[in-house]
C-alpha positions, 0 to 999 in steps of 0.5 A: 605810126600805123596807129589807124583803126580797122575800117571795117567791121563787116563779117568776111566773105567765104574764104574759099570764094575769095581764094578762087576769085583772087587766084588770077589777080596780079598787081603789076608795077610799072614805074617807081621812084624813090623821092627825097624831098626837103621842105617846103615841097609839093609833089603832084602826081597826075591822073593816068586812067587805069593806073593805081599809085602806091606810096611809102613813107621811109622818113616822114611826115608827109601829107598826102592830098587825095583826088578828093581834096582831104588831107592825110598825114603820113609818118614814117612806115606808113603806106597807102594805095590809091587803087584808082590813082587820080590827081593827088599830091605829096606835100610838106604843108597843105598850103604849098605850091605843087610841082608835077613829079615828071619834072623833077630831077630823076636818075635811073637806078635800075629798070623801071626805078628812079632816083627823084629829088625835090631839093633846093641845093643842100637842102636835101642833107637835112630834114629830107623826107623819103618816099617810095612810089610806084605807079601800078596796073591792076590785072583782075581779068574778070574782076575789073569791077572790084576796082570801082568798088574800092575806096579812093585811099587804102591805109595799110595801117588799118591792117597791122592788127589783123595781118601782122605779117605785113609789119616786117616787110614795111620795116624792110621797105624802111631799111632799104629806102634809107640805106640805099645799099647795092640792089636796094631798087629792085628789093623795094619795087618787089617789096611795094608789089607785095604790100600793095597786093596784100592791102587789096586782098585784106579789104576783100577778106574783110568783106570789102567795106560797105560795097554792095551789088557784086559783093553782096552776091559773094556774101550769099554762099549760094549765089556765090557759087554761081559767080565763081562757076561763071568766072572759072568757065566764061566760055561755057555755054551756060543756061538759066537752068544750069545756073540755077542748079548751082544755086539749088534753086528754081529758075525763077527764084534764081533769076529774081535773086540774082537781078535783085543782088547784082542789079543785072540779069545772069546772062547779062553778067555772063556777057559783060564778063566776057566782054571785059576779059576779051578787052584784056586779051586783045589789048594787052595780051595781043590775042587774035580775035578769032581765037578770043571769040572761040575761047569765049564760046562764040560759034563765029567772029561775027557773032562775038564782034556784035555782042562786043560792040553792043556791050562796049560801044565799039568793034573788038577790031578798034582795040586791035587797031590802037594796040598796034598803033601804040606798037 
Protein backbone atom coordinates (compact mmCIF):
# COMPACT_ATOMS: atom_id res chain seq x y z
CA UNK A 1 0.00 0.00 0.00
CA UNK A 2 1.26 3.46 -0.89
CA UNK A 3 4.76 2.18 -1.68
CA UNK A 4 5.47 4.08 -4.88
CA UNK A 5 8.68 6.11 -4.94
CA UNK A 6 8.81 9.84 -5.52
CA UNK A 7 8.04 10.61 -9.15
CA UNK A 8 10.40 13.57 -9.34
CA UNK A 9 13.78 14.54 -8.04
CA UNK A 10 13.70 18.04 -9.43
CA UNK A 11 14.56 20.86 -7.09
CA UNK A 12 11.47 22.51 -5.59
CA UNK A 13 10.24 25.86 -6.79
CA UNK A 14 10.60 28.97 -4.68
CA UNK A 15 7.99 28.39 -1.93
CA UNK A 16 7.11 32.07 -1.79
CA UNK A 17 6.31 32.16 -5.51
CA UNK A 18 4.31 28.95 -5.24
CA UNK A 19 2.34 30.26 -2.28
CA UNK A 20 1.45 33.49 -4.04
CA UNK A 21 0.39 31.78 -7.22
CA UNK A 22 -1.65 29.05 -5.51
CA UNK A 23 -3.47 31.31 -3.07
CA UNK A 24 -6.48 31.47 -5.35
CA UNK A 25 -6.49 27.80 -6.33
CA UNK A 26 -9.69 25.91 -5.68
CA UNK A 27 -10.56 22.31 -6.47
CA UNK A 28 -14.32 22.03 -6.27
CA UNK A 29 -16.01 18.65 -5.99
CA UNK A 30 -19.12 18.44 -8.17
CA UNK A 31 -20.32 14.85 -7.96
CA UNK A 32 -19.25 11.94 -5.73
CA UNK A 33 -20.03 8.27 -5.52
CA UNK A 34 -19.34 5.53 -2.98
CA UNK A 35 -19.02 2.55 -5.29
CA UNK A 36 -19.40 -1.08 -4.22
CA UNK A 37 -18.35 -3.55 -6.89
CA UNK A 38 -18.14 -7.34 -6.76
CA UNK A 39 -15.82 -9.07 -9.21
CA UNK A 40 -15.96 -9.45 -12.08
CA UNK A 41 -16.66 -5.76 -12.70
CA UNK A 42 -15.71 -3.01 -15.11
CA UNK A 43 -16.85 0.58 -14.51
CA UNK A 44 -16.24 3.16 -17.23
CA UNK A 45 -15.96 6.90 -16.61
CA UNK A 46 -16.57 9.06 -19.66
CA UNK A 47 -14.67 12.17 -20.60
CA UNK A 48 -16.13 15.44 -19.32
CA UNK A 49 -14.34 18.49 -20.67
CA UNK A 50 -12.68 20.61 -18.02
CA UNK A 51 -13.22 18.09 -15.23
CA UNK A 52 -10.74 16.18 -13.05
CA UNK A 53 -11.47 12.75 -11.53
CA UNK A 54 -10.43 11.50 -8.09
CA UNK A 55 -10.54 7.89 -6.89
CA UNK A 56 -9.84 6.53 -3.40
CA UNK A 57 -9.76 2.77 -2.82
CA UNK A 58 -11.20 1.90 0.60
CA UNK A 59 -11.08 -1.83 -0.17
CA UNK A 60 -9.04 -3.22 -3.04
CA UNK A 61 -7.53 -4.28 -5.18
CA UNK A 62 -8.86 -2.39 -8.19
CA UNK A 63 -7.20 -1.85 -11.56
CA UNK A 64 -7.27 1.58 -13.19
CA UNK A 65 -7.17 1.79 -16.98
CA UNK A 66 -5.99 5.30 -17.85
CA UNK A 67 -7.10 7.39 -20.84
CA UNK A 68 -3.82 6.38 -22.47
CA UNK A 69 -4.65 2.67 -22.11
CA UNK A 70 -2.15 1.73 -19.40
CA UNK A 71 -3.16 -0.27 -16.30
CA UNK A 72 -2.28 0.46 -12.67
CA UNK A 73 -3.11 -1.71 -9.68
CA UNK A 74 -4.65 0.26 -6.80
CA UNK A 75 -4.66 -1.35 -3.37
CA UNK A 76 -6.51 -0.46 -0.19
CA UNK A 77 -5.61 3.09 0.84
CA UNK A 78 -4.45 4.20 -2.60
CA UNK A 79 -5.72 7.45 -4.10
CA UNK A 80 -5.23 8.90 -7.57
CA UNK A 81 -6.09 12.13 -9.33
CA UNK A 82 -6.60 12.39 -13.07
CA UNK A 83 -6.26 16.18 -13.44
CA UNK A 84 -7.68 16.25 -16.96
CA UNK A 85 -10.14 13.42 -16.41
CA UNK A 86 -10.53 11.65 -19.71
CA UNK A 87 -12.21 8.34 -20.52
CA UNK A 88 -10.91 5.72 -18.07
CA UNK A 89 -12.15 2.69 -16.14
CA UNK A 90 -11.95 0.85 -12.82
CA UNK A 91 -11.88 -2.91 -13.41
CA UNK A 92 -11.38 -6.14 -11.49
CA UNK A 93 -9.46 -7.62 -14.43
CA UNK A 94 -7.83 -5.92 -17.44
CA UNK A 95 -9.88 -8.01 -19.90
CA UNK A 96 -13.29 -7.34 -18.35
CA UNK A 97 -16.04 -5.55 -20.28
CA UNK A 98 -17.08 -2.19 -18.82
CA UNK A 99 -20.39 -0.53 -18.03
CA UNK A 100 -20.83 3.24 -17.89
CA UNK A 101 -20.92 4.39 -14.27
CA UNK A 102 -24.04 6.43 -15.06
CA UNK A 103 -25.93 3.25 -15.94
CA UNK A 104 -25.39 1.63 -12.53
CA UNK A 105 -27.93 1.60 -9.70
CA UNK A 106 -27.47 4.73 -7.60
CA UNK A 107 -29.19 6.07 -4.50
CA UNK A 108 -28.59 9.54 -3.02
CA UNK A 109 -26.75 9.65 0.30
CA UNK A 110 -26.64 13.44 0.65
CA UNK A 111 -26.20 16.44 -1.62
CA UNK A 112 -23.82 15.52 -4.49
CA UNK A 113 -23.00 12.06 -3.04
CA UNK A 114 -24.56 8.79 -4.22
CA UNK A 115 -24.29 5.14 -3.29
CA UNK A 116 -23.50 3.15 -6.43
CA UNK A 117 -23.59 -0.64 -6.73
CA UNK A 118 -22.00 -2.79 -9.40
CA UNK A 119 -23.09 -6.14 -8.02
CA UNK A 120 -25.21 -9.13 -8.94
CA UNK A 121 -27.71 -10.05 -6.26
CA UNK A 122 -25.92 -11.13 -3.10
CA UNK A 123 -22.49 -10.89 -4.69
CA UNK A 124 -21.73 -7.54 -3.03
CA UNK A 125 -21.81 -9.12 0.40
CA UNK A 126 -18.40 -10.76 0.08
CA UNK A 127 -15.18 -9.82 -1.65
CA UNK A 128 -16.49 -6.48 -2.84
CA UNK A 129 -14.30 -3.54 -3.70
CA UNK A 130 -15.18 -0.13 -2.24
CA UNK A 131 -14.11 3.04 -4.05
CA UNK A 132 -14.97 6.65 -3.31
CA UNK A 133 -14.88 8.68 -6.52
CA UNK A 134 -15.33 12.35 -7.22
CA UNK A 135 -15.72 14.43 -10.35
CA UNK A 136 -13.98 17.75 -9.69
CA UNK A 137 -13.50 21.13 -11.30
CA UNK A 138 -10.22 23.04 -11.16
CA UNK A 139 -10.59 26.73 -10.47
CA UNK A 140 -7.07 28.00 -11.13
CA UNK A 141 -7.91 31.41 -12.50
CA UNK A 142 -4.95 32.60 -14.51
CA UNK A 143 -3.04 29.39 -13.74
CA UNK A 144 -5.17 27.29 -16.08
CA UNK A 145 -2.10 26.27 -18.18
CA UNK A 146 -0.88 24.38 -15.11
CA UNK A 147 -3.45 21.63 -15.75
CA UNK A 148 -2.08 20.95 -19.23
CA UNK A 149 1.41 20.48 -17.76
CA UNK A 150 0.30 17.89 -15.21
CA UNK A 151 0.84 14.17 -15.78
CA UNK A 152 -2.08 12.04 -16.96
CA UNK A 153 -2.40 10.45 -13.52
CA UNK A 154 -1.05 11.54 -10.12
CA UNK A 155 -0.57 8.99 -7.30
CA UNK A 156 -0.87 10.00 -3.67
CA UNK A 157 1.55 7.18 -2.80
CA UNK A 158 4.43 9.18 -4.26
CA UNK A 159 3.89 11.89 -1.65
CA UNK A 160 3.74 10.00 1.66
CA UNK A 161 7.44 10.25 2.51
CA UNK A 162 7.58 13.97 1.79
CA UNK A 163 4.11 14.86 3.12
CA UNK A 164 3.30 12.41 5.95
CA UNK A 165 0.33 14.54 7.03
CA UNK A 166 -1.64 13.05 4.12
CA UNK A 167 -1.57 9.54 5.62
CA UNK A 168 -4.03 10.21 8.51
CA UNK A 169 -6.49 11.68 5.99
CA UNK A 170 -6.30 8.55 3.85
CA UNK A 171 -6.79 6.38 6.93
CA UNK A 172 -9.81 8.47 7.91
CA UNK A 173 -11.24 8.09 4.40
CA UNK A 174 -10.81 4.32 4.62
CA UNK A 175 -12.64 4.15 7.96
CA UNK A 176 -15.50 6.38 6.78
CA UNK A 177 -15.96 4.57 3.47
CA UNK A 178 -15.99 1.12 5.08
CA UNK A 179 -18.00 2.01 8.18
CA UNK A 180 -20.67 4.10 6.45
CA UNK A 181 -21.60 5.77 9.75
CA UNK A 182 -23.97 8.71 10.09
CA UNK A 183 -22.76 11.67 8.06
CA UNK A 184 -19.96 9.71 6.40
CA UNK A 185 -20.82 10.88 2.88
CA UNK A 186 -20.29 14.57 3.65
CA UNK A 187 -17.08 13.84 5.56
CA UNK A 188 -15.71 11.75 2.70
CA UNK A 189 -16.44 14.42 0.10
CA UNK A 190 -14.58 17.06 2.08
CA UNK A 191 -11.61 14.80 2.76
CA UNK A 192 -11.48 13.96 -0.96
CA UNK A 193 -11.33 17.67 -1.84
CA UNK A 194 -8.45 18.22 0.60
CA UNK A 195 -6.45 15.18 -0.51
CA UNK A 196 -6.84 16.08 -4.19
CA UNK A 197 -5.72 19.66 -3.53
CA UNK A 198 -2.70 18.37 -1.58
CA UNK A 199 -1.72 16.15 -4.51
CA UNK A 200 -1.70 19.19 -6.81
CA UNK A 201 0.17 21.41 -4.36
CA UNK A 202 2.80 18.75 -3.72
CA UNK A 203 3.38 18.32 -7.46
CA UNK A 204 3.95 22.06 -7.83
CA UNK A 205 6.20 22.29 -4.77
CA UNK A 206 8.28 19.36 -6.03
CA UNK A 207 9.06 21.24 -9.21
CA UNK A 208 6.22 20.09 -11.48
CA UNK A 209 8.05 17.02 -12.76
CA UNK A 210 9.61 17.55 -16.17
CA UNK A 211 7.32 20.45 -17.13
CA UNK A 212 9.08 23.27 -18.94
CA UNK A 213 8.11 26.66 -20.36
CA UNK A 214 5.89 28.44 -17.87
CA UNK A 215 7.26 26.38 -14.97
CA UNK A 216 10.81 27.13 -16.09
CA UNK A 217 9.99 30.82 -15.67
CA UNK A 218 9.07 30.17 -12.06
CA UNK A 219 12.33 28.32 -11.50
CA UNK A 220 14.18 31.52 -12.44
CA UNK A 221 13.83 33.70 -9.29
CA UNK A 222 14.12 37.00 -11.17
CA UNK A 223 11.72 35.99 -13.92
CA UNK A 224 9.42 34.38 -11.37
CA UNK A 225 8.97 37.73 -9.64
CA UNK A 226 7.71 39.17 -12.92
CA UNK A 227 5.21 36.32 -13.40
CA UNK A 228 3.86 36.80 -9.87
CA UNK A 229 3.54 40.56 -10.35
CA UNK A 230 1.54 40.09 -13.56
CA UNK A 231 -0.77 37.54 -11.91
CA UNK A 232 -1.30 39.72 -8.87
CA UNK A 233 -2.27 42.76 -10.96
CA UNK A 234 -3.51 41.61 -14.40
CA UNK A 235 -5.47 44.83 -14.86
CA UNK A 236 -2.45 47.08 -14.41
CA UNK A 237 -1.23 48.87 -17.53
CA UNK A 238 2.09 47.05 -17.58
CA UNK A 239 4.86 48.35 -19.83
CA UNK A 240 7.93 46.47 -20.97
CA UNK A 241 10.06 48.90 -18.96
CA UNK A 242 8.15 48.21 -15.73
CA UNK A 243 8.40 44.45 -16.18
CA UNK A 244 12.10 44.66 -17.00
CA UNK A 245 12.65 46.71 -13.84
CA UNK A 246 10.94 43.96 -11.81
CA UNK A 247 13.49 41.51 -13.17
CA UNK A 248 16.36 43.94 -12.74
CA UNK A 249 17.40 43.84 -16.39
CA UNK A 250 17.30 45.98 -19.48
CA UNK A 251 14.24 45.87 -21.72
CA UNK A 252 16.03 43.90 -24.42
CA UNK A 253 17.57 41.36 -22.03
CA UNK A 254 14.26 40.88 -20.23
CA UNK A 255 12.21 40.50 -23.43
CA UNK A 256 14.69 38.01 -24.88
CA UNK A 257 14.83 35.97 -21.66
CA UNK A 258 11.02 35.91 -21.26
CA UNK A 259 10.48 34.81 -24.86
CA UNK A 260 13.20 32.17 -24.62
CA UNK A 261 11.74 30.59 -21.47
CA UNK A 262 7.98 30.88 -22.01
CA UNK A 263 7.79 30.85 -25.80
CA UNK A 264 5.74 34.06 -26.01
CA UNK A 265 6.37 37.77 -25.48
CA UNK A 266 5.62 39.39 -22.09
CA UNK A 267 2.71 41.45 -23.44
CA UNK A 268 1.21 38.43 -25.21
CA UNK A 269 1.47 36.52 -21.92
CA UNK A 270 -0.36 39.35 -20.14
CA UNK A 271 -3.11 39.43 -22.76
CA UNK A 272 -3.64 35.66 -22.66
CA UNK A 273 -3.79 35.75 -18.86
CA UNK A 274 -6.41 38.50 -19.01
CA UNK A 275 -8.55 36.54 -21.46
CA UNK A 276 -8.41 33.37 -19.34
CA UNK A 277 -9.55 35.35 -16.33
CA UNK A 278 -12.22 37.08 -18.41
CA UNK A 279 -13.60 33.76 -19.64
CA UNK A 280 -13.85 32.49 -16.07
CA UNK A 281 -15.48 35.66 -14.74
CA UNK A 282 -18.05 35.80 -17.55
CA UNK A 283 -18.90 32.10 -17.81
CA UNK A 284 -18.68 31.00 -14.19
CA UNK A 285 -19.04 34.09 -12.05
CA UNK A 286 -21.67 35.78 -14.27
CA UNK A 287 -19.79 39.06 -14.26
CA UNK A 288 -21.03 41.68 -16.78
CA UNK A 289 -18.72 42.13 -19.76
CA UNK A 290 -18.34 45.86 -19.09
CA UNK A 291 -17.22 45.14 -15.53
CA UNK A 292 -14.71 42.54 -16.74
CA UNK A 293 -13.29 45.02 -19.27
CA UNK A 294 -12.74 47.71 -16.64
CA UNK A 295 -11.32 45.24 -14.11
CA UNK A 296 -8.73 44.07 -16.64
CA UNK A 297 -7.61 47.57 -17.55
CA UNK A 298 -9.42 48.14 -20.85
CA UNK A 299 -10.71 51.65 -21.48
CA UNK A 300 -13.82 50.43 -23.25
CA UNK A 301 -15.89 47.33 -23.71
CA UNK A 302 -15.20 47.49 -27.44
CA UNK A 303 -11.42 47.38 -26.94
CA UNK A 304 -11.77 44.44 -24.59
CA UNK A 305 -14.08 42.59 -26.98
CA UNK A 306 -11.59 42.96 -29.82
CA UNK A 307 -8.77 41.61 -27.68
CA UNK A 308 -10.92 38.75 -26.43
CA UNK A 309 -11.91 37.67 -29.95
CA UNK A 310 -8.33 37.96 -31.18
CA UNK A 311 -7.10 35.56 -28.47
CA UNK A 312 -10.03 33.14 -28.12
CA UNK A 313 -11.55 33.25 -31.60
CA UNK A 314 -15.03 34.31 -30.45
CA UNK A 315 -16.56 37.40 -28.84
CA UNK A 316 -17.16 37.54 -25.07
CA UNK A 317 -20.88 37.87 -25.74
CA UNK A 318 -20.87 34.25 -26.93
CA UNK A 319 -19.86 33.12 -23.42
CA UNK A 320 -22.57 35.23 -21.84
CA UNK A 321 -25.16 33.83 -24.28
CA UNK A 322 -24.05 30.24 -23.58
CA UNK A 323 -24.26 30.93 -19.85
CA UNK A 324 -27.81 32.23 -20.20
CA UNK A 325 -28.75 29.23 -22.34
CA UNK A 326 -27.49 26.79 -19.71
CA UNK A 327 -29.37 28.67 -17.02
